[in-house]
N, C-alpha and C positions, 0 to 999 in steps of 0.2 A: 561457709562455703557449701557445705553440703546441704544445707536447708535451700539454698538457693537454685539447686540443680533441677528440682521437680518443677519449680516457677518456672525457669527457662525453657525446658523441655514442654513444657504447656504452652508457651509464647509461640515457641517455634511450630508446634502442631497446629495451633490456631492459625498461624500466617499461612502454613501449608494449605490448610482447609480454604481459607480466604482467597487464596492464590488460584487454588484450583477450579473453584466455582466461578471466578471471575473469568480465566480461561475459558472455560465451557461456554461462558455467556457470550464472549467475545467471538469464538469460532463460531456459534450459532447465528449471531448476527452478520458476521461476514458472509456465510454462506447464502443468508437471507437476502442481503444486499446484491451478493453476485447474481442470485437468480433474478432479482428485480431488474438489474442493469441487463441482464439477457434478455427479458422481456421487453424493455423499452428499446433495445437495438431490434429485435425482431420487429417491434410496432413501426419503428422507423423505417426499416428496410421496406416492409409491406405499402407504407405511404409514400415510399420513394423520396424521403427524406433525408438528406445528408446533414450530418453535424458539421457546423462552419468550424473551421480551424482555429485554435487558440490563436490571438493576434502575434503571441510572443515566440510562436513555434519559429518564427523566421529566425529568432535568435538562436536557436537551437542550430540551425542550418549554417549561421555564421560561425558558431563555435567551431563546428564539424569541419569548414573550410579551413579554419585556423588550425586545426589537428587537435583541437581540445576537447576531447571525447569526454573525460571525466567531469569537465564543468558543464558539458552538454547534457551527461546524465542527471546531473545535480539540478539543473535547472529544469530537466523533463519532471523529476521527481518534485520540485516546489510547485510547478503548474499544475500537474495533475493528481498528486496525492499518492502516486504508484510507489510500490516496492521497488527494491534494487534490481532485483532480475528483471522485472517488467520494464522499468525505465531503461534498461541496458539494452534488451531486446529492441524496444519501439526505438531507441537513438541508432542502433545497428541498421535498423531496417531504414530508416530516413537517410543514412550516409550510403546506401546502394543506388 
Protein backbone atom coordinates (compact mmCIF):
# COMPACT_ATOMS: atom_id res chain seq x y z
CA UNK A 1 0.00 0.00 0.00
CA UNK A 2 2.84 2.40 0.81
CA UNK A 3 4.24 1.81 -2.68
CA UNK A 4 1.01 3.08 -4.23
CA UNK A 5 0.94 6.45 -2.43
CA UNK A 6 3.57 8.18 -4.59
CA UNK A 7 1.85 6.91 -7.74
CA UNK A 8 -1.55 8.08 -6.56
CA UNK A 9 -0.12 11.47 -5.60
CA UNK A 10 1.45 11.79 -9.04
CA UNK A 11 -1.84 10.96 -10.78
CA UNK A 12 -3.72 13.50 -8.66
CA UNK A 13 -1.11 16.15 -9.42
CA UNK A 14 -1.27 15.39 -13.15
CA UNK A 15 -5.08 15.66 -13.11
CA UNK A 16 -4.89 18.98 -11.29
CA UNK A 17 -2.45 20.37 -13.87
CA UNK A 18 -4.56 19.21 -16.82
CA UNK A 19 -7.72 20.60 -15.22
CA UNK A 20 -6.06 23.94 -14.54
CA UNK A 21 -4.81 24.38 -18.10
CA UNK A 22 -8.18 23.34 -19.54
CA UNK A 23 -9.94 25.86 -17.29
CA UNK A 24 -7.60 28.66 -18.39
CA UNK A 25 -8.19 27.87 -22.07
CA UNK A 26 -11.92 27.70 -21.52
CA UNK A 27 -12.02 31.09 -19.78
CA UNK A 28 -9.88 32.61 -22.52
CA UNK A 29 -12.26 31.31 -25.18
CA UNK A 30 -15.27 32.57 -23.24
CA UNK A 31 -13.77 36.07 -23.02
CA UNK A 32 -12.93 36.03 -26.72
CA UNK A 33 -16.44 34.89 -27.62
CA UNK A 34 -17.97 37.60 -25.42
CA UNK A 35 -15.86 40.25 -27.20
CA UNK A 36 -16.93 38.93 -30.62
CA UNK A 37 -20.59 38.87 -29.61
CA UNK A 38 -20.28 42.47 -28.40
CA UNK A 39 -18.74 43.52 -31.72
CA UNK A 40 -21.49 41.80 -33.69
CA UNK A 41 -24.11 43.52 -31.53
CA UNK A 42 -22.47 46.90 -32.21
CA UNK A 43 -22.41 46.21 -35.95
CA UNK A 44 -26.07 45.18 -35.98
CA UNK A 45 -27.04 48.28 -34.02
CA UNK A 46 -25.02 50.53 -36.32
CA UNK A 47 -26.65 48.94 -39.38
CA UNK A 48 -30.10 49.27 -37.82
CA UNK A 49 -30.71 45.53 -37.97
CA UNK A 50 -32.65 43.80 -35.24
CA UNK A 51 -32.09 40.14 -34.53
CA UNK A 52 -35.32 38.27 -35.22
CA UNK A 53 -36.81 36.64 -32.14
CA UNK A 54 -36.47 32.91 -31.78
CA UNK A 55 -39.73 31.28 -32.89
CA UNK A 56 -39.99 29.29 -29.66
CA UNK A 57 -39.78 32.35 -27.39
CA UNK A 58 -43.59 32.41 -27.43
CA UNK A 59 -43.43 29.12 -25.52
CA UNK A 60 -41.56 30.93 -22.74
CA UNK A 61 -44.34 33.52 -22.60
CA UNK A 62 -46.94 30.74 -22.38
CA UNK A 63 -45.05 29.07 -19.53
CA UNK A 64 -44.84 32.39 -17.70
CA UNK A 65 -48.57 32.96 -18.17
CA UNK A 66 -49.14 29.55 -16.56
CA UNK A 67 -46.88 30.47 -13.64
CA UNK A 68 -44.21 27.95 -14.67
CA UNK A 69 -41.17 30.18 -14.25
CA UNK A 70 -38.68 27.34 -13.68
CA UNK A 71 -39.75 25.56 -16.87
CA UNK A 72 -39.51 28.88 -18.72
CA UNK A 73 -35.93 29.33 -17.47
CA UNK A 74 -35.06 25.77 -18.52
CA UNK A 75 -36.49 26.36 -22.00
CA UNK A 76 -34.61 29.65 -22.32
CA UNK A 77 -31.35 27.89 -21.42
CA UNK A 78 -32.09 25.17 -23.97
CA UNK A 79 -32.84 27.66 -26.74
CA UNK A 80 -30.01 30.09 -26.10
CA UNK A 81 -27.31 28.05 -24.38
CA UNK A 82 -27.16 30.69 -21.65
CA UNK A 83 -26.21 30.07 -18.06
CA UNK A 84 -28.67 29.85 -15.20
CA UNK A 85 -28.26 33.43 -13.97
CA UNK A 86 -28.49 34.90 -17.48
CA UNK A 87 -31.57 32.81 -18.33
CA UNK A 88 -33.26 33.75 -15.04
CA UNK A 89 -32.65 37.44 -15.69
CA UNK A 90 -33.91 37.20 -19.28
CA UNK A 91 -37.06 35.33 -18.27
CA UNK A 92 -37.77 37.80 -15.49
CA UNK A 93 -37.43 40.67 -18.00
CA UNK A 94 -39.91 38.92 -20.32
CA UNK A 95 -42.33 38.49 -17.42
CA UNK A 96 -42.57 42.28 -16.88
